[in-house]
C-alpha positions in Angstrom: 0.2 0.2 0.0 1.4 3.1 -0.9 1.5 6.0 1.6 -0.1 10.2 0.6 -0.3 13.5 2.2 -3.2 14.7 2.3 -3.6 17.8 0.4 -6.9 20.1 -1.1 -9.5 18.6 -1.8 -12.8 19.3 -3.9 -14.1 16.5 -1.6 -16.4 17.6 1.4 -15.5 16.0 4.7 -18.4 14.6 4.8 -17.9 12.6 1.6 -14.4 12.4 1.9 -15.5 9.8 4.4 -17.5 7.2 1.8 -14.5 7.7 -0.2 -12.1 4.8 1.1 -8.9 4.6 -1.0 -7.2 0.9 -0.9 -4.1 1.4 -3.4 -4.5 -1.8 -4.1 -1.3 -3.3 -6.3 -1.9 -6.3 -9.1 -0.7 -7.8 -11.7 -2.8 -7.9 -15.4 -0.7 -10.6 -16.7 2.9 -8.8 -16.7 2.3 -6.1 -16.0 2.1 -3.4 -12.5 -1.0 -2.2 -12.2 -3.0 0.0 -9.4 -6.1 0.4 -8.2 -7.7 3.0 -5.8 -10.4 2.2 -4.9 -12.8 -0.9 -4.4 -15.9 -1.0 -7.3 -18.8 -0.4 -4.4 -22.0 1.1 -3.9 -20.4 4.4 -3.5 -17.9 4.3 -6.1 -19.9 2.7 -8.8 -23.3 5.8 -7.3 -21.0 7.9 -7.7 -19.5 6.9 -11.1 -22.8 6.8 -12.9 -23.5 10.8 -11.4 -20.5 11.0 -13.9 -21.1 9.1 -16.9 -25.0 8.4 -16.3 -25.9 11.9 -15.5 -22.9 14.1 -17.7 -21.1 15.7 -14.0 -18.2 16.2 -15.5 -17.2 18.3 -12.6 -18.5 15.2 -10.0 -14.9 13.1 -11.6 -12.0 14.9 -10.2 -13.9 13.3 -6.4 -12.1 10.5 -7.3 -7.9 11.3 -7.4 -8.0 15.4 -5.9 -7.1 13.8 -2.3 -4.1 12.3 -3.9 -3.6 14.3 -7.3 -0.5 15.3 -6.5 1.4 12.5 -5.1 -0.8 10.0 -8.2 1.2 12.8 -10.6 5.0 12.3 -8.7 4.5 8.5 -9.0 3.5 8.4 -12.7 5.8 11.5 -13.6 6.9 10.9 -18.3 3.7 8.1 -18.3 1.8 8.5 -21.2 -1.5 8.2 -20.8 -3.0 5.3 -22.4 -7.0 5.9 -22.0 -9.6 2.4 -22.7 -11.7 3.1 -25.8 -15.1 4.8 -24.8 -17.8 5.0 -26.9 -17.7 7.8 -29.1 -21.1 8.0 -29.4 -21.5 8.1 -25.3 -18.4 11.3 -25.4 -20.7 12.6 -28.0 -23.5 12.8 -26.2 -21.7 13.5 -22.7 -19.5 16.5 -24.4 -16.9 14.2 -22.7 -14.8 12.0 -22.6 -15.7 10.3 -18.2 -12.2 8.7 -18.2 -10.1 11.6 -19.6 -11.8 14.0 -16.8 -11.8 11.3 -14.3 -7.7 11.2 -14.7 -6.9 15.2 -15.8 -6.1 15.9 -12.3 -2.9 14.1 -12.7 -1.5 16.7 -15.1 -0.5 13.7 -17.4 -0.6 14.5 -21.0 -2.4 12.1 -22.6 -2.7 9.6 -25.8 -5.5 8.6 -27.4 -4.4 5.4 -28.8 -7.0 2.6 -29.0 -10.6 3.2 -30.4 -13.7 0.5 -30.4 -13.4 -1.3 -33.6 -17.0 -1.3 -33.8 -20.1 -0.2 -30.9 -20.3 -2.4 -28.4 -20.9 -1.9 -24.8 -18.5 -3.7 -22.4 -21.8 -4.2 -19.7 -23.6 -5.8 -21.7 -21.0 -8.4 -22.3 -20.8 -11.9 -20.8 -17.5 -12.7 -19.6 -16.3 -15.5 -22.6 -17.2 -12.3 -25.2 -15.4 -10.2 -22.9 -12.4 -12.0 -23.0 -11.8 -11.1 -27.1 -11.3 -7.8 -26.0 -8.8 -7.4 -28.0 -11.0 -8.1 -31.3 -12.6 -5.4 -30.4 -10.4 -2.4 -30.0 -7.7 -1.4 -32.8 -5.0 1.8 -32.9 -5.5 4.8 -33.8 -2.4 4.3 -35.1 1.2 3.1 -35.1 3.6 5.4 -34.6 6.5 3.5 -32.4 6.5 4.0 -28.7 9.9 3.3 -27.9 11.3 4.9 -24.9 8.2 5.7 -23.8 6.4 5.1 -21.1 2.9 4.2 -20.7 -0.1 3.7 -18.1 -3.6 2.2 -19.1 -6.3 3.6 -17.6 -10.1 2.8 -17.2 -12.9 3.7 -14.5 -13.4 0.0 -13.9 -11.8 -3.7 -14.4 -14.2 -6.1 -14.3 -12.8 -9.4 -15.7 -8.9 -7.9 -17.1 -10.6 -8.2 -20.5 -10.3 -4.1 -22.1 -7.2 -3.9 -20.1 -5.5 -7.5 -21.4 -6.7 -6.1 -25.4 -4.9 -2.8 -24.3 -1.4 -4.9 -23.7 -1.6 -6.6 -26.7 -2.2 -3.7 -28.6 0.6 -2.1 -27.4 3.2 -4.0 -26.6 3.8 -4.3 -29.7 4.9 -1.0 -30.4 7.7 -1.6 -28.0 7.6 1.5 -24.9 10.2 1.8 -22.3 7.2 0.5 -19.3 3.9 -0.4 -19.1 1.6 0.3 -16.6 -2.0 -0.7 -15.6 -3.9 2.5 -12.7 -7.7 1.7 -13.0 -9.8 4.1 -10.2 -11.7 0.5 -9.2 -11.9 -2.0 -9.5 -14.0 -5.5 -8.3 -13.1 -8.8 -6.4 -15.0 -11.2 -7.0 -16.5 -13.1 -4.0 
């Protein structure tokens, strides 16, 4: 578990108590990963308010308490967000993953997009294992010498992240890591 200092936060003290960061380290294939929260009812509700109710201002609540520490931890990395539905982004007028991770003040590279429209939540576990075939590289730029941080809002089966790793590894980045805002824990 990482040790973080409390800094300026946009979250009231009462709401802050509801958000319980875990800073859980885990691995995806052979890649180091970090989940900030468990995907519990509180996180689910807040994430729905951001994504489903288009409350972009709320997006910074997830990392506001420790954005400086996360920025320092991942300094020099380029953020590569999991692909989002273009129609959903257009309707809500923002990309929710970008909005959640924006407080880290690190550069973004939209390197991967969905090959065709689909909603991850509507796929069964077997269909999710084929995530790599549902995504494509937007550009084939070499990532040699670059440090890539793959980011997403929720890690469930890991299929999206594994698919992204499979697409990015052949580009030969210097380093790949993963950070997700929340992670489910299977019972």
